[in-house]
FIVEX-625558 format. One record per residue (C-alpha): residue number from 1; residue in one letter; chain; y, z, x negated. Coordinates in Angstrom, 1 decimal, padded with zeros to 4 digits, m for minus. Each point is the difference from the previous one (the first is absolute). Layout:
FIVEX-625558
   pos   code   unit    north       up     east
   NUM      a      A        Y        Z        X
...
This chain:
FIVEX-625558
   pos   code   unit    north       up     east
     1      m      A    077.2    047.1   m135.8
     2      e      A   m000.1    002.7    002.6
     3      l      A   m001.9    002.3   m002.3
     4      k      A    002.4   m000.8   m003.1
     5      e      A    002.8    001.0    002.3
     6      l      A   m001.7    003.2    001.2
     7      k      A   m000.8    000.9   m003.7
     8      r      A    003.7   m000.5   m001.0
     9      q      A    001.1    002.0    002.9
    10      m      A   m002.6    002.9   m000.9
    11      v      A    001.6    000.0   m003.7
    12      d      A    003.6   m000.4    000.7
    13      a      A    000.6    002.0    003.5
    14      p      A   m000.6    003.5   m001.3
    15      f      A    002.1   m000.5   m003.1
    16      r      A    002.9   m001.2    002.0
    17      y      A   m000.4    002.9    002.6
    18      v      A    000.2    002.6   m003.0
    19      q      A    002.9   m001.7   m001.5
    20      d      A    001.9    000.2    003.3
    21      a      A   m000.8    003.6    000.3
    22      l      A    001.1    001.0   m003.2
    23      v      A    003.2   m002.0    000.6
    24      q      A    000.4    002.0    003.6
    25      g      A   m001.1    003.3   m001.8
    26      t      A   m003.0    000.3    002.4
    27      a      A   m002.8   m000.6   m002.6
    28      g      A   m000.6    003.6   m000.9
    29      s      A   m001.9    000.5   m003.2
    30      v      A   m001.6   m003.0   m001.3
    31      n      A   m001.0    001.4   m003.2
    32      g      A    001.8   m002.2   m002.4
    33      i      A   m000.9   m003.2    001.7
    34      r      A    003.3   m001.5    000.3
    35      g      A   m000.4   m003.6   m001.0
    36      p      A    000.8   m002.0   m002.9
    37      q      A    002.1    002.6   m001.9
    38      g      A    001.2   m000.8   m003.5
    39      a      A   m000.6   m003.7    000.2
    40      s      A    002.4   m001.6   m002.2
    41      t      A   m000.6   m003.8    000.9
    42      q      A   m000.4   m001.6    003.2
    43      k      A   m003.5   m000.8   m001.1
    44      e      A   m000.8    003.4   m000.7
    45      m      A    001.0    001.3    003.2
    46      l      A   m002.0   m002.9    001.8
    47      i      A   m003.1    001.3   m002.1
    48      k      A    000.7    003.4    000.6
    49      s      A    000.4   m000.4    003.8
    50      m      A   m003.3   m001.8    000.2
    51      t      A   m001.9    002.6   m001.8
    52      v      A    001.3    002.7    002.2
    53      k      A   m001.0   m002.1    003.1
    54      s      A   m003.3   m001.0   m001.3
    55      v      A   m001.1    003.8   m001.0
    56      a      A    001.2    001.2    003.4
    57      a      A   m001.6   m002.8    001.9
    58      t      A   m003.3    000.5   m001.8
    59      a      A    000.0    003.6    000.7
    60      y      A    000.7   m000.4    003.6
    61      a      A   m002.5   m002.9    000.7
    62      g      A   m002.8    002.1   m002.1
    63      g      A    000.6    003.2    002.3
    64      a      A    001.0   m001.4    003.5
    65      e      A   m002.9   m002.6    000.6
    66      t      A   m002.7    002.4   m001.7
    67      t      A    001.1    002.7    002.2
    68      s      A    000.2   m001.9    003.4
    69      s      A   m003.5   m001.6   m000.9
    70      s      A   m001.6    003.3   m000.4
    71      f      A    001.5    001.4    003.3
    72      k      A   m001.5   m003.1    001.6
    73      v      A   m003.6    000.9   m001.6
    74      f      A    000.5    003.7    001.0
    75      f      A    000.8   m001.0    003.5
    76      l      A   m002.9   m002.4    000.1
    77      a      A   m002.5    002.9   m001.5
    78      m      A    001.0    002.2    002.9
    79      v      A   m000.8   m002.5    002.6
    80      l      A   m003.3   m000.9   m001.4
    81      y      A   m000.9    003.6   m001.0
    82      p      A    001.3    002.2    002.6
    83      e      A   m002.1    003.1   m001.1
    84      a      A    001.6    000.2   m003.1
    85      q      A    003.5   m000.2    001.7
    86      r      A   m001.2    003.2    002.2
    87      r      A   m001.2    001.8   m002.8
    88      a      A    003.3   m000.3   m002.2
    89      q      A    002.0    000.8    003.2
    90      a      A   m002.0    003.0    000.3
    91      e      A    000.7    001.1   m003.4
    92      i      A    003.8   m000.5    000.6
    93      d      A   m000.1    002.0    003.1
    94      a      A   m001.8    002.9   m001.7
    95      v      A    002.5    000.1   m003.0
    96      v      A    003.2   m001.1    001.4
    97      g      A   m000.2    000.9    004.0
    98      n      A    002.1   m001.9    002.7
    99      d      A    003.5    001.1   m000.7
   100      r      A    001.0   m001.5   m003.5
   101      l      A   m000.9   m002.9   m002.1
   102      p      A   m002.1    000.1   m003.3
   103      t      A    001.6    000.8   m003.3
   104      f      A   m000.9   m001.1   m003.7
   105      e      A   m001.1    004.0    000.0
   106      d      A   m002.8   m000.7    002.7
   107      r      A   m001.5   m002.5   m002.1
   108      p      A   m002.5    002.1   m002.0
   109      s      A   m001.2    001.5    003.3
   110      m      A   m001.0   m003.4    001.5
   111      p      A   m002.8   m001.3   m002.1
   112      f      A   m001.3   m002.4    002.6
   113      l      A    003.3   m001.5    000.5
   114      e      A    000.6   m000.4   m003.5
   115      a      A   m003.8   m001.6   m000.2
   116      t      A    001.2   m002.4    002.9
   117      l      A    003.0   m001.1   m002.2
   118      r      A   m002.2   m000.8   m002.8
   119      e      A   m002.7   m001.8    001.9
   120      t      A    002.7   m002.3    001.6
   121      l      A    001.1   m001.0   m003.3
   122      r      A   m003.8   m000.6   m001.2
   123      w      A   m001.2   m001.7    003.5
   124      h      A    002.2   m003.0   m000.5
   125      p      A    002.3    000.1   m003.0
   126      v      A    003.2   m001.9    000.7
   127      a      A   m000.2   m001.7   m003.6
   128      p      A   m001.0   m003.8    000.4
   129      l      A   m003.7   m000.2    000.3
   130      g      A   m001.9   m000.7   m003.4
   131      a      A    003.8    000.2   m001.8
   132      t      A   m001.0   m000.6   m004.0
   133      v      A    003.5    000.5   m001.2
   134      l      A   m000.2    003.6    001.4
   135      p      A   m003.2    002.0    000.1
   136      n      A   m002.3   m001.2    002.4
   137      m      A    000.6    002.6    002.5
   138      w      A   m002.2   m001.4    002.7
   139      a      A   m003.1    000.2   m002.3
   140      m      A    000.7    003.5   m001.3
   141      s      A    000.6    001.3    003.5
   142      h      A   m003.0   m001.5    001.6
   143      d      A   m002.6    000.9   m002.7
   144      d      A   m002.7    000.8    002.2
   145      v      A   m001.6    002.5   m002.7
   146      k      A    003.2    002.0   m000.1
   147      y      A    000.7   m000.5    003.7
   148      p      A   m003.2   m000.4    002.2
   149      d      A    000.8   m002.3    002.9
   150      p      A    003.3   m001.1   m001.5
   151      n      A    001.1   m001.9    003.0
   152      d      A   m000.2    003.0    002.4
   153      f      A    003.0    002.3    000.3
   154      k      A   m001.1    003.4   m001.0
   155      p      A    002.4    002.6   m001.2
   156      e      A   m002.7    002.4   m000.8
   157      r      A   m000.9   m001.9   m003.0
   158      f      A    003.1    001.7   m001.8
   159      l      A   m001.2    003.6    001.1
   160      n      A   m002.4    002.3   m001.7
   161      s      A   m002.7    001.7    001.9
   162      d      A    002.1    002.8    000.5
   163      g      A    002.7   m002.0    001.8
   164      t      A    002.5    000.2   m002.9
   165      l      A    001.1   m003.2   m001.8
   166      n      A   m001.8   m001.5   m003.2
   167      d      A    001.5   m001.4   m002.8
   168      d      A   m000.2   m003.6    001.0
   169      d      A    003.8   m000.7    000.4
   170      r      A    000.4   m003.4   m001.9
   171      q      A    000.9   m001.6    003.2
   172      l      A    003.0    001.7    000.5
   173      c      A    003.0   m002.0   m001.5
   174      l      A    003.2    004.2    019.0
   175      r      A   m003.3    001.2    000.9
   176      r      A    001.8    003.3    000.6
   177      f      A    000.9   m000.4    003.5
   178      y      A   m001.4   m003.2    001.1
   179      m      A   m003.4   m001.3    000.7
   180      i      A   m001.0   m003.4   m000.9
   181      e      A   m002.6   m001.8    001.8
   182      k      A   m001.7   m003.3    000.9
   183      p      A    001.6   m001.9    002.9
   184      a      A   m002.1   m000.7    003.2
   185      g      A   m002.4   m002.7   m000.6
   186      d      A   m002.0   m001.3   m002.9
   187      f      A    001.4    000.6   m003.6
   188      t      A   m001.1   m002.8   m002.4
   189      e      A   m000.6    000.6   m003.4
   190      p      A    003.1    000.2   m002.1
   191      e      A    001.3   m002.9   m002.0
   192      w      A    001.6    000.2   m003.3
   193      i      A    003.4   m001.7   m001.3
   194      p      A   m000.1   m001.0   m003.7
   195      g      A    002.9   m000.2   m002.0
   196      g      A    002.5    002.1   m002.1
   197      t      A   m001.9    002.9    001.5
   198      s      A   m003.0   m000.2    002.3
   199      h      A    000.6    001.4    003.6
   200      p      A   m001.6   m000.2    003.4
   201      a      A    001.1   m002.9    002.5
   202      p      A    001.8    001.2    002.8
   203      f      A   m002.1    002.1    002.6
   204      l      A    000.3    002.1    003.3
   205      c      A    000.0    003.6    000.1
   206      s      A    001.2    002.6    002.2
   207      i      A    002.2    002.8   m001.3
   208      t      A    000.5    002.9    002.2
   209      p      A    001.5    003.6   m000.2
   210      r      A   m002.7    002.7   m000.4
   211      v      A    002.5    002.8    001.1
   212      p      A    002.7   m001.6    001.9
   213      e      A    002.2    003.3    000.2
   214      r      A    000.1    000.3   m003.5
   215      l      A    001.7   m003.5   m000.8
   216      d      A    003.3    002.0   m000.4
   217      v      A   m001.3    001.0   m003.5
   218      l      A    000.3   m003.5   m001.3
């Protein structure tokens, strides 16, 4: 019952929020999503309302959990593979410097960072392990012919010998100012939680500013 109630809230609450904002004139542009307009009967109004709610909830759920799960995978990779983190940080420092944040215009100049993003999505896809309704992303991304040592985190697999990005971008669907490190003591092998998405079980890490005097840029 608790799960059912949470599901109902996820569907209903955002819809009510937008409706209230429209009434108060604080909604801004909602690109035409204004609820069940044009409904001639109560039944049509209910059907259209549920359609709008369901579409919005599906879009939110599909993006929110996959994004947060990918962030967790990224942080875990930086804990377990600090050399990849240091190399990406060095590239960002060389391109961006210390007095501003990166922009999308900087992206072509940072191939190793792009390779790290691709490797994050390859190393542990957040789609359910062995999913059969969707393509089996786990098998595709852990093909040891395509990706030797597939369980290792190696951004270099997405780079050519000259350091430029290769054309393997099928996986694409904070590190700037912080160092992500293992906590003091032993760090056990990570555990993975299956479900709607696959993500790491909670783990400890230390996140500290690399350049404390530049935190005012954030």
